[in-house]
N, C-alpha and C positions, 0 to 999 in steps of 0.2 A: 258230143257236140254242145249238149246242154252244160256239161261240166266246164267247158271253155268259156261259155258266155258268163257263167257265175264268177269265174276267176277275172274276166276282164272287167267286171263292174267295179273291182277295187282300184283299178288304175285310173278311173275317171276322177277329175278335180285335183287340186294341189294337195300335197302332203301336209298333215297337221301333227305337231309334236304334242304328245300327251305329257304334261308336268307331272313328275313323281311327288311334288309337294302337295300337301293338303290345301284345300281352297283358302282357309284362313291365312296360312303361312305364305301362300303365292301373293295374296293381296298385301300382306306386310312387306314381302319383297318388292313388289311393284310400288308401294308408298315410299319405301326407303330409297329405291333408285330414283324416284322422281324428286325426292328431296335432295339428293346428291347432285342431280343435273341442275336443280334450281341453284344450289349453293355455288356451283361453278359459274353461273352467269350473272349473279346478283350479290352485291355485298350485304345487303340487308337480310337476304335470304341465308348467307353464309353465317352471319353472326346468329340468326335465329337457329340455324342447323346446330351450331356449336353450343348454344345454350341448351338446346334440347338433349345433346349428347352428355353434356355436363350434368343436367337434372337426372338423367337416368343413371349415370354413374354414381352420383350422390345418393339416390335412392337405393341403388343396389348395395352400396357401402353401408348405409344406415341399417338396411335390413340384415346384412351380414353381421354387424356390430350387435344388433338386437338379438339375433339368433345365437351368437356366440356368447352373450351374457356380459358383453364389454360396455353396453350403453350406459347403465347406471354409474359405473366408474368413470365414463367419459364426462358424463354430466357434473359429477362430483368435482373432478378435476377442473372443469370450467369455472364452477363456483369459487373453488379455492383460488384459481388464477385471478378472478375478478376481485375477490376479497383482498388478495395481497397487493394488487394494484391500487385499490381504494385506501388501504391502510398506509401505503407508501406515499399517497397523495395527502395524508394528514387526517383521514376520517377515522379517528381512534378516540376513545373516552379519555378526556384529560382530567376531568374531576367529577365527583359525585356529590351534590348538595342536599342535605336533608332540612326540610323546612316544617316548623309546626311542632317540633318535639319539646315537651315539657318534662314529664316525668320519665320519659324514655331516654336511655343512654345513646348518643349518636353512633357509637361504635357497634351497639347491638343491632341498630337499624341497618348500618352498612353491612354487617355480617349476614343480615337476612336478605337484603337486596342482592348481595353476592355479585356485584358489578364493580369492577376495579379499574383504575386508570391503566390505559394501555389495551383494553379489550376493543374488539372491533365495533365501531359505532352503530353500525346497521345490524350487527349480528346479536345484540342483547335481546333477551326474551323479556319484554316489559311485562306481560301478563303474568308470567311465572314470578317475576320479581315483586309484582304487586301482591299476589297470593301469599308469598312467603312473609311480606311485611305485615299483611293484616292478620297473620296468625300470631303475632306477637302480643303479650299482654298490653293493655291500655290502648291499643290501636283499634279505633272504630272503623276508619276507612283510609285507605291510601291511594295516592295516584303517582305513578312512576311514569315519567315522559322524557323524551329527547328535547333538548334545547340546542338548536343549531348553533354553532357547527360541531361542537365536541363535549357538551355537557349533558349529565343525566340529573334530573331533579326529582326528588322524592318529597311529596307533600303528605303531610299526616293530619288526620282529624282524630284526636284522642277521645276514648270514652270518658264520660263524667260520672263519677261515683254518685249513685242515687241512694244507696243504703248499705249499711253494715250488717251482713247476714252471719249469724252463728248457727252452726248445724253440726251436732255430734262433736263439740268441742273445738270445731275449726272455724275461724273467723275469716271472711272474705268480703271484698269490696264488690258490689254488683251495680250494673247499670239499671236503667228504667225498666227494662224488659226482664230482669231478673237474672241475666247472664253474668257469670263471674267474670270480673275484669282481671282481678289479681288476688291471690291469698294475701292475708296480713302477716307481716313479718315485723321484726323489731325495728326495721328501717322505713316502715310505711308511715307516711304521714296522713292521718285520718281527718278529713275536712270537719270543721266544727258544725254543730247541729245536725249531723247526719243521724237519721233514724236508724236504731238497731233493731233488726227483726230476727226472731229466734224460731227454729223448728223447721221441719221438713216442709217444703213448698211455700215457705214464708217469702223467699226472694221474688217469686213469680207475682205474689199479691201485694207486694210492698207498694207499688205506684198507686194501685187502687185505694189503699189505706191512707197514702199521703194526700192524694186528692180529696179525700173525705175530710180528713183532719184539717186540711187547709180552710175549710169553711168556718172553722173556729180557731183563729190563730192563737188565742190565749191557751186553749187546750194543747194545741200542737207544740207550743213552746215548752210546756211543762211535761210533755210525753218523752221520757227517756229511752223507753224500749217497748216492743210490742211482741207478745209470744203468740204464734199461730197454733191454735189448739185442735188436734186431730184433723188438721187440714181443712177446717171448716169455719172457725171463728177466731177473734182476737182477744187476748187479754192485754190491756194496756197498763204500763207501769207509769204512774204519775209522780214526778219528783223522786223516783227510785224507790218509793216505799209504799204507795197505794196502788193496789191492784184494781182495775175497773174491768169487770167481765162484760164483754159486749155479745150481743146475740149474733147468730150466723146470718140472719136477714135483718132487714130494717135497721142497719147500723146508723144511718143519718138520724133516724127518730130517736134512737138511744142516745146519741151524742148530743142532740138538741135537748133532751131532757136533763142530760148531765150538766150542759152549760147553763140552763135555766136554774137547776138547783144550786150551782155555784154562785150565780148572780144574786139569788135570794137569800141563800143560807151559808155560803162559803163552805160547802161540804168538804171539798177537798183540802182545806185548811184545818179541819178538825182532826182529832185524834182517831182516825179510822184507818184500818189496814185493808179493807176490801169493800168495793161497791158493786153489787151485782145487779146488772141492767138486762139479763137475759130474757126476763118475762116482761111483756109489754104493759101488763096492768099493775105491776108492783116493782118496788126497789127494796133490796135487801143490803143493809149496812152492818158490817162486822167492826166493832170498835178494836182498837189497837191492842187493848189489855186482854181480849179473848183470842188474839191471833195464834197463841201457842196451843189453845184448847182443841 
């Protein structure tokens, strides 16, 4: 009898179906069914529902392309298509203009820039072209830019020779910082009154020497060359035949003393081969006759 009571308890109340789906999936099913019913009764809901389905489809497609390794190629094909369309519309380089060249040959500049008529206007690498141009001899700075709608302009600022440097038998033109502009060849035009400096390290110290000599213009005009001795001090060659030995320090005081001697006794116009100013308290003069001794 007790057993029958237990069994009868199961028949009380309405029957409830237990869903075989997990709770999360069942909620998704209910949400999807609600969206479908809403799309059937409202045009706005229908459009929104179609947009959602399309977004999910596109996301799944993009994920499949990425996992399959096709996404980079798809992007590249898109870029090529865009490039071809723009080139068909006329966005190609029609000419490359070089401005500011003097000692440089225009063809050498164009070869360094490596941008040619017919190239894709927006595809040229301006920074790389600028670096290649600035690597040329004589070029101090270069600017490569686009000029709408189809021109490339290369503007150059050339190095200015500051000194003629002789080292180990090789002559080179250098700028104010001592960097080599170009080696001297038979075709090189050397500017007049360019100071010739000789020896290791002389190019880097040429600007300091020039600035010091500029305080005595008469001495500077008569200085034909300067030898950097032991990378510490200078020997000046005056008029090509009088050697003036300067100290390693207090160069201005030594040159002031030399200028004063020249003003009082015209020592540089006498028959001397060497004037030693290395000691602050004395001056040594060697006559021309004893030069070979």
